[in-house]
Structures are given as C-alpha cells and as structure tokens.
C-alpha positions as CSV (number, residue, x, y, z in Angstrom):
1,X,53.5,111.3,156.4
2,X,55.5,108.6,154.3
3,X,58.1,111.5,153.6
4,X,58.7,112.1,157.4
5,X,59.5,108.3,157.9
6,X,61.4,107.1,154.6
7,X,65.3,106.6,155.4
8,X,68.1,105.2,153.5
9,X,69.1,101.5,154.1
10,X,71.0,101.1,157.7
11,X,74.1,99.5,156.0
12,X,74.9,102.7,153.4
13,X,75.1,105.4,156.1
14,X,77.1,105.3,159.1
15,X,76.0,106.3,162.6
16,X,77.0,110.1,162.5
17,X,75.4,110.4,159.0
18,X,72.0,108.7,160.9
19,X,72.0,111.4,163.5
20,X,72.2,114.2,161.2
21,X,69.2,112.9,159.0
22,X,66.8,112.3,162.0
23,X,67.3,116.0,163.4
24,X,64.0,117.6,163.1
25,X,62.4,113.9,161.8
26,X,61.2,112.2,165.3
27,X,59.1,109.7,162.9
28,X,62.3,108.7,160.9
29,X,62.6,104.8,160.4
30,X,66.4,105.3,161.5
31,X,65.0,105.2,165.1
32,X,64.3,101.6,164.2
33,X,66.9,100.6,161.8
34,X,69.9,102.5,163.5
35,X,68.6,102.8,167.1
36,X,71.9,103.6,168.6
37,X,71.3,107.1,167.3
38,X,69.3,107.3,170.4
39,X,71.6,105.8,172.9
40,X,75.1,107.3,174.0
41,X,77.6,107.8,171.7
42,X,80.0,105.0,173.0
43,X,77.6,102.5,172.5
44,X,78.4,99.5,169.7
45,X,76.2,99.0,166.7
46,X,75.9,95.3,168.3
47,X,75.1,96.1,171.9
48,X,72.1,94.3,173.1
49,X,70.9,97.9,174.1
50,X,70.7,98.8,170.4
51,X,68.5,96.0,169.5
52,X,66.3,96.7,172.6
53,X,66.0,100.6,171.7
54,X,65.1,99.3,168.2
55,X,62.0,97.1,169.5
56,X,61.0,99.9,171.6
57,X,60.8,102.7,169.0
58,X,58.9,100.0,166.6
59,X,56.4,99.3,169.1
60,X,55.7,103.0,169.4
61,X,55.5,104.1,166.0
62,X,52.9,101.2,165.8
63,X,51.3,102.2,168.8
64,X,51.2,105.9,167.3
65,X,49.8,104.5,164.1
66,X,53.1,105.8,162.2
67,X,53.2,102.4,160.9
68,X,50.1,100.6,160.0
69,X,49.6,96.7,159.7
70,X,47.8,95.1,156.9
71,X,45.3,92.3,158.4
72,X,45.0,90.4,154.9
73,X,47.8,89.1,152.9
74,X,48.8,91.8,150.4
75,X,51.1,91.9,147.4
76,X,52.7,95.4,146.4
77,X,54.6,96.8,143.3
78,X,57.7,98.9,144.1
79,X,58.8,101.6,141.5
80,X,61.9,103.8,141.4
81,X,62.7,106.4,138.8
82,X,65.9,108.7,138.7
83,X,67.9,110.0,135.9
84,X,66.1,108.1,133.1
85,X,66.4,104.8,135.4
86,X,63.0,103.2,135.7
87,X,62.5,100.1,137.6
88,X,59.1,98.6,138.4
89,X,58.9,95.3,140.4
90,X,57.0,93.0,143.0
91,X,57.2,93.9,147.0
92,X,56.3,90.6,148.9
93,X,57.5,87.6,151.2
94,X,59.7,85.1,149.7
95,X,60.0,81.7,151.3
96,X,62.6,80.7,153.4
97,X,62.3,77.1,152.4
98,X,62.8,78.3,148.7
99,X,66.1,80.1,149.9
100,X,67.4,76.9,151.6
101,X,66.6,74.9,148.4
102,X,68.5,77.1,146.2
103,X,65.4,78.3,144.4
104,X,66.5,81.6,145.4
105,X,70.0,81.8,144.6
106,X,72.9,83.9,146.3
107,X,76.3,84.6,145.0
108,X,78.1,85.9,148.0
109,X,79.4,84.6,151.3
110,X,78.2,86.5,154.6
111,X,80.5,87.8,157.0
112,X,79.4,85.8,160.4
113,X,79.3,89.2,162.5
114,X,77.2,91.2,160.2
115,X,74.7,88.1,159.9
116,X,74.5,88.0,163.5
117,X,73.8,91.5,163.6
118,X,70.8,91.3,161.4
119,X,70.0,87.6,163.4
120,X,69.5,89.8,166.5
121,X,68.1,92.6,164.7
122,X,65.2,90.4,163.2
123,X,64.6,88.5,166.6
124,X,64.5,91.6,168.7
125,X,62.2,93.4,166.3
126,X,60.2,90.2,165.5
127,X,60.1,92.1,162.2
128,X,62.3,92.2,158.9
129,X,62.5,96.1,158.4
130,X,65.1,95.9,155.4
131,X,64.1,94.4,152.2
132,X,66.2,91.9,150.2
133,X,66.9,93.2,146.7
134,X,66.4,90.4,144.1
135,X,66.1,90.1,140.4
136,X,64.7,87.6,137.9
137,X,65.3,87.0,134.1
138,X,62.9,89.1,132.0
139,X,59.2,87.6,131.9
140,X,57.2,89.9,129.2
141,X,53.9,88.7,130.6
142,X,54.7,89.7,134.3
143,X,56.2,93.1,133.0
144,X,52.9,93.9,131.1
145,X,50.9,93.1,133.9
146,X,52.9,95.2,136.3
147,X,52.8,98.2,134.0
148,X,49.1,97.9,133.6
149,X,48.5,97.9,137.1
150,X,50.9,100.8,137.8
151,X,49.1,102.9,135.0
152,X,45.7,102.1,136.1
153,X,46.4,102.6,140.0
154,X,47.2,105.3,142.5
155,X,50.2,104.8,144.0
156,X,49.6,104.5,148.3
157,X,53.1,106.1,148.6
158,X,54.8,108.4,146.2
159,X,57.9,110.0,148.0
160,X,61.3,111.4,146.9
161,X,64.4,110.5,148.8
162,X,66.8,112.8,149.7
163,X,69.1,111.6,146.9
164,X,66.5,112.6,144.3
165,X,64.9,109.2,143.7
166,X,61.1,108.9,143.4
167,X,59.8,105.9,145.0
168,X,56.3,104.6,144.8
169,X,54.2,101.7,146.1
170,X,51.1,100.4,144.8
171,X,48.9,97.8,146.5
172,X,47.8,95.2,144.4
173,X,44.4,94.4,146.2
174,X,42.7,92.3,143.2
175,X,42.9,88.6,144.0
176,X,42.9,87.4,140.3
177,X,45.8,89.9,139.8
178,X,47.6,88.9,143.0
179,X,47.3,85.1,142.0
180,X,48.7,85.7,138.5
181,X,51.6,87.5,139.5
182,X,52.5,84.6,142.3
183,X,51.7,82.0,139.6
184,X,54.3,83.8,137.0
185,X,56.6,83.9,139.9
186,X,57.0,80.8,141.1
187,X,56.9,79.2,137.6
188,X,60.1,80.8,137.1
189,X,63.6,78.6,137.7
190,X,65.0,80.7,140.2
191,X,65.3,84.2,141.6
192,X,68.7,85.8,142.4
193,X,69.7,87.7,145.3
194,X,71.1,91.0,144.2
195,X,71.7,92.7,147.5
196,X,70.8,91.3,150.9
197,X,72.7,88.3,151.5
198,X,73.2,88.7,155.2
199,X,69.3,89.7,155.5
200,X,68.2,86.8,153.9
201,X,70.6,84.3,155.8
202,X,69.5,85.8,158.9
203,X,65.7,85.2,158.0
204,X,66.9,81.6,157.5
205,X,68.6,81.3,160.8
206,X,65.5,82.9,162.8
207,X,63.3,80.7,160.9
208,X,65.2,77.6,162.0
209,X,65.4,78.9,165.7
210,X,61.8,79.6,165.9
211,X,60.7,76.2,164.0
212,X,62.8,74.3,166.6
213,X,60.6,75.6,169.5
214,X,57.5,75.4,167.9
215,X,55.8,71.9,168.4
216,X,53.1,72.8,166.0
217,X,55.1,74.3,163.3
218,X,53.1,74.2,160.1
219,X,55.3,76.2,157.7
220,X,52.8,78.9,157.2
221,X,54.0,81.0,160.3
222,X,55.3,84.4,159.2
223,X,58.8,83.7,160.4
224,X,58.9,81.2,157.4
225,X,59.1,84.3,155.2
226,X,61.5,87.2,154.4
227,X,60.7,90.7,153.1
228,X,61.9,91.2,149.3
229,X,61.6,93.6,146.3
230,X,62.3,91.7,143.0
231,X,62.9,93.7,139.5
232,X,63.5,91.9,136.0
233,X,67.1,91.9,135.4
234,X,67.0,94.3,132.5
235,X,65.9,96.9,135.1
236,X,68.8,96.4,137.3
237,X,71.3,99.2,137.7
238,X,74.8,98.1,138.6
239,X,77.7,100.8,139.4
240,X,81.4,99.9,140.2
241,X,82.4,98.6,143.6
242,X,85.9,99.8,144.2
243,X,88.8,98.8,146.3
244,X,91.1,100.9,148.9
245,X,94.3,99.4,150.1
246,X,96.2,100.0,153.2
247,X,100.1,99.4,151.7
248,X,101.0,98.0,155.3
249,X,104.1,96.1,153.7
250,X,105.4,99.4,152.5
251,X,106.4,98.2,149.2
252,X,107.8,100.9,146.9
253,X,105.8,102.0,143.8
254,X,108.5,100.9,141.4
255,X,108.0,97.4,142.9
256,X,104.5,97.6,142.4
257,X,104.5,98.5,139.0
258,X,107.5,96.4,138.2
259,X,104.9,93.1,139.6
260,X,101.9,94.8,137.5
261,X,103.6,94.8,134.3
262,X,103.6,91.3,134.1
263,X,100.1,91.0,133.3
264,X,99.0,94.6,132.7
265,X,99.8,97.4,130.2
266,X,100.3,100.6,132.4
267,X,99.8,104.3,131.3
268,X,100.1,107.3,133.2
269,X,96.7,109.5,133.1
270,X,95.9,112.8,133.7
271,X,92.3,112.7,135.2
272,X,90.5,110.0,137.2
273,X,90.6,106.9,135.5
274,X,86.8,105.2,135.9
275,X,87.2,102.2,133.4
276,X,84.7,102.2,130.3
277,X,85.1,98.4,129.7
278,X,85.8,95.2,131.4
279,X,89.6,93.9,131.9
280,X,90.5,97.7,132.5
281,X,91.4,99.2,136.0
282,X,92.3,102.3,137.5
283,X,94.9,102.9,140.0
284,X,95.5,105.9,142.3
285,X,98.6,106.4,144.4
286,X,99.9,109.6,145.5
287,X,97.8,112.2,143.5
288,X,98.4,110.1,140.4
289,X,96.1,108.1,138.2
290,X,97.4,105.1,136.3
291,X,95.5,102.9,133.8
292,X,96.0,99.2,133.8
293,X,94.7,97.0,131.1
294,X,95.0,93.2,131.2
295,X,97.2,91.7,128.6
296,X,95.8,88.3,128.0
297,X,92.0,87.8,128.3
298,X,92.7,84.5,126.9
299,X,93.6,83.1,130.0
300,X,90.6,83.6,131.5
301,X,88.1,80.5,132.3
302,X,85.0,80.3,133.8
303,X,82.4,82.7,135.0
304,X,84.1,83.5,138.5
305,X,87.7,83.7,137.4
306,X,86.5,86.2,134.4
307,X,84.9,88.6,136.6
308,X,87.0,91.8,137.0
309,X,86.8,91.8,140.8
310,X,88.6,88.4,140.8
311,X,91.2,89.8,138.4
312,X,91.9,92.4,140.5
313,X,92.2,90.0,143.4
314,X,94.1,87.4,141.4
315,X,96.6,89.5,139.8
316,X,97.0,92.5,142.1
317,X,95.8,92.3,145.7
318,X,96.7,88.7,146.5
319,X,100.4,88.5,144.8
320,X,101.3,92.2,145.3
321,X,99.9,93.1,148.6
322,X,99.2,89.7,150.2
323,X,95.5,90.2,150.6
324,X,94.4,86.5,150.9
325,X,90.6,87.2,152.1
326,X,88.9,90.7,151.3
327,X,86.2,89.7,153.5
328,X,88.5,89.7,156.8
329,X,91.4,91.2,155.7
330,X,91.4,94.7,157.7
331,X,93.8,96.2,154.9
332,X,91.3,96.6,152.3
333,X,87.9,98.8,152.3
334,X,85.3,98.9,149.7
335,X,83.5,102.0,148.1
336,X,80.5,102.0,146.0
337,X,80.5,103.7,143.0
338,X,77.9,106.1,144.1
339,X,80.5,108.2,145.8
340,X,82.7,108.4,142.5
341,X,86.3,108.8,141.9
342,X,86.4,111.7,144.3
343,X,85.3,109.0,147.1
344,X,88.7,107.1,146.3
345,X,90.8,110.0,145.9
346,X,89.6,111.7,149.4
347,X,90.5,108.5,151.1
348,X,94.4,108.3,149.8
349,X,94.8,112.2,149.9
350,X,94.1,111.9,153.5
351,X,96.4,109.0,154.2
352,X,93.8,107.1,155.8
353,X,94.6,104.4,152.6
354,X,97.7,104.2,150.4
355,X,96.4,102.9,147.1
356,X,92.9,103.0,145.1
357,X,91.7,100.7,142.4
358,X,88.7,101.6,140.5
359,X,86.7,98.7,138.1
360,X,84.1,98.3,135.5
361,X,80.8,97.5,136.8
362,X,79.9,93.5,137.2
363,X,77.1,92.7,134.6
364,X,74.1,91.8,135.6
365,X,74.0,88.5,133.3
366,X,77.7,87.7,134.9
367,X,75.8,87.5,138.5
368,X,73.0,85.5,137.3
369,X,75.4,83.4,135.4
370,X,77.6,82.9,138.6
371,X,74.6,82.0,140.8
372,X,73.1,79.4,138.3
373,X,76.5,77.4,138.6
374,X,76.3,77.8,142.0
375,X,79.5,79.6,142.7
376,X,80.4,82.5,144.6
377,X,81.7,85.9,143.9
378,X,84.1,87.7,145.4
379,X,83.0,89.9,148.4
380,X,81.5,93.4,147.5
381,X,81.3,92.3,143.6
382,X,78.2,94.3,143.1
383,X,76.8,97.9,144.0
384,X,73.2,98.4,143.0
385,X,72.0,102.0,142.6
386,X,69.2,103.5,143.2
387,X,68.8,101.9,146.7
388,X,65.7,100.6,148.3
389,X,64.2,102.5,151.1
390,X,63.5,101.7,154.7
391,X,60.3,102.3,156.3
392,X,57.8,102.1,153.6
393,X,57.2,98.2,153.8
394,X,58.1,95.7,156.9
395,X,57.3,92.3,157.5
396,X,56.2,91.0,161.2
397,X,57.1,87.7,161.9
398,X,55.5,87.1,165.5
C-alpha cells in the first residue's frame, strides 16, 4: 500500500507534473499535498477551494484506512539509500517553542505568500503532512544506536520512489530506546533547519493562533509541535542551486563581460561548466559557456559574504543586472542541481531566460556556521538530495 501512497514533496513538482503522477494512482498523497489537481485547471494553488479539497481527501483516506493513526506516542527512524548515499535519521515532532527560542535554528528568510500558503494548508488539514528536513552535528553515540535499531528491526515501510531512492521507516517502540534518543537529541546545543523554512514558520503561526483561542493551553497540545526528520551533518548531501536571469535591461554581452572582468578571470569553455570548487562559477549565454573565477578571495570576510551565492549576488546579479532582492525580483529564477546543466541550457535556449549561472554547492558546515552566528543566507542557497517523501508520516494537530 505504501508504494501507492508515497509522493514527492509538494514544492518540487508543478501541478501538471502532479496530475501526470496520479494517473492510475487514486491513493497518491498528491491528492492531499497538491489537491488543485482534483479541481478545474484555472483554480489557483492558494484558492480556498484547494485547501478544502485537501481536507476532504485527507479525511477520506483516513476513513478508508489508507492512512492509519498511531494512538500512542511513537518515534521513527527514516532511512534513504541511493547511488552510494546512505542517510539514517530520526523522524519525530520538534518543539515550536524550541524553534521560537532559536534552539532549532534557521538560515533563510521566508516569502510571505509561501508562508501563508503553508499556514492555510496546515490549518485546513489540522495536520502537517510535509516533514521539515533538519540536521545536527554528528553524535557518535546516537549514530551507533540508530544503526543498531535499523540492523535489528524490520522496516514497517520499504519503498522505492520514482527517482530510484529507497525509503525505509522503522518504528522505535522500545521505551528505553525512545528515551535514550530523545535525551541525546535534547542534550544537543541546537538543531538546524536544512529544508522547510516555510513549513516550520507556518507551524509557529498556527501554534500561536490556536494558543490564543485556547483558554486551557498547556503546551502539550499537538499544535505545539511540527513534523521533522533529522540526519547527522556528515550524511547530508547538498547539490548546487543555480540561477537564471532575464536581461530586462538588454545589456550587451560585451558590457556584461567588461563588468565581470573587474572581479573575475573569464574563459570560454566548450562544454557545460559545473564548478568543482568554491569561488568558481559558470555562465551560459546564447549557446556558449564561460568559466568565471573570482580573482581576490582575500576580500571575503564573514560566514555569509564568503558564500558563493553571496559572491554571485554581490559581484554579478546586483551590480550587473540590477537584482536587489532575489526573493522578490521577478527576473530571477532558481534551478536545483538535480536538473543538471541541461536544465539551465533548456531555459536559456528557449529564450524564456537570457543568462544562466552555475554554482558550486554550499557546504553543510557553512550552513551550520551561518545558523550558529544567527545570520541569514541568501535565498535558495542549498538544494538537498534525496528529498524526503510525503505520505509516509504525518502529524495531526487537532
């Protein structure tokens, strides 16, 4: 049954792709996570009817016992295996209070419209159906315990997603092991949000809303927690997160090159340029790739300004193309590294966009350093693969 339900995260596929994926799969979780597929094509993703339809579909899948609710508190392990990548972590609910107290640290701002969409989604469903991906600094004792459980126990779910990634869920039913895992996690200085800033921020908003109308609020209600999956930092796999630009100012190529030469060594390259080290960038324009290498790295100071995404913004996107805020500017788009250099070329060759820039992936230790310092990365700094699935685990808040 699990193989019939599992779905990619709501935010990595569009409505058309979701519609194709549910063909012949009436129990797909996409009917809950992207319920606009069950409505007329002209209905917007944030139309109230979308949230209502998602709730109807959730209730029906619970009624049909496609989704089954635990009646006791439970911990789970979440394992992913693909192409030499092995991740084994903890699936549990995180404390909204810990998030608000900065014990669960963030590294990105949210976009108001996307955060509101997740608020409406959670409030309508009375559930969190998409886990927040988190990481923590390696803890050998915890890793040994998780490995022992996964080697000893049979997973309750063992499924392969459409991208070939194997996902396994283990139920940790032993009370002593539960207590040990919780104790080790709670003894950490902090957890770090890797992917899911809008979901975690929305969980905090919903918690505040429900607390405000609950005269007997105790702090133990389900709305005080949000769905998470956490892996050790050494197991996190970050891909590049690339940029596409519309040249609305119609800047000539020689003018762009002249501006870039102030800070970069520029070379023509014959094939797609995927940077193999930091401070290197690829640029694609009219069927031609260029290699850009930062000239003076000694000027970089601080955990944020030294990031490649910051260098790209401060030395290229803002001064050359006039892009001030990457979160709101309509002339920039972002392409996760899973789509490869071909994904960039396709968008430029079709004349949908004018320039593409490829980056080296942001290191996980840089993310942790920024979050520890209480600083914020530029938007879309990290793309994590593989992605957690929707449908395996959810958290009801009613």
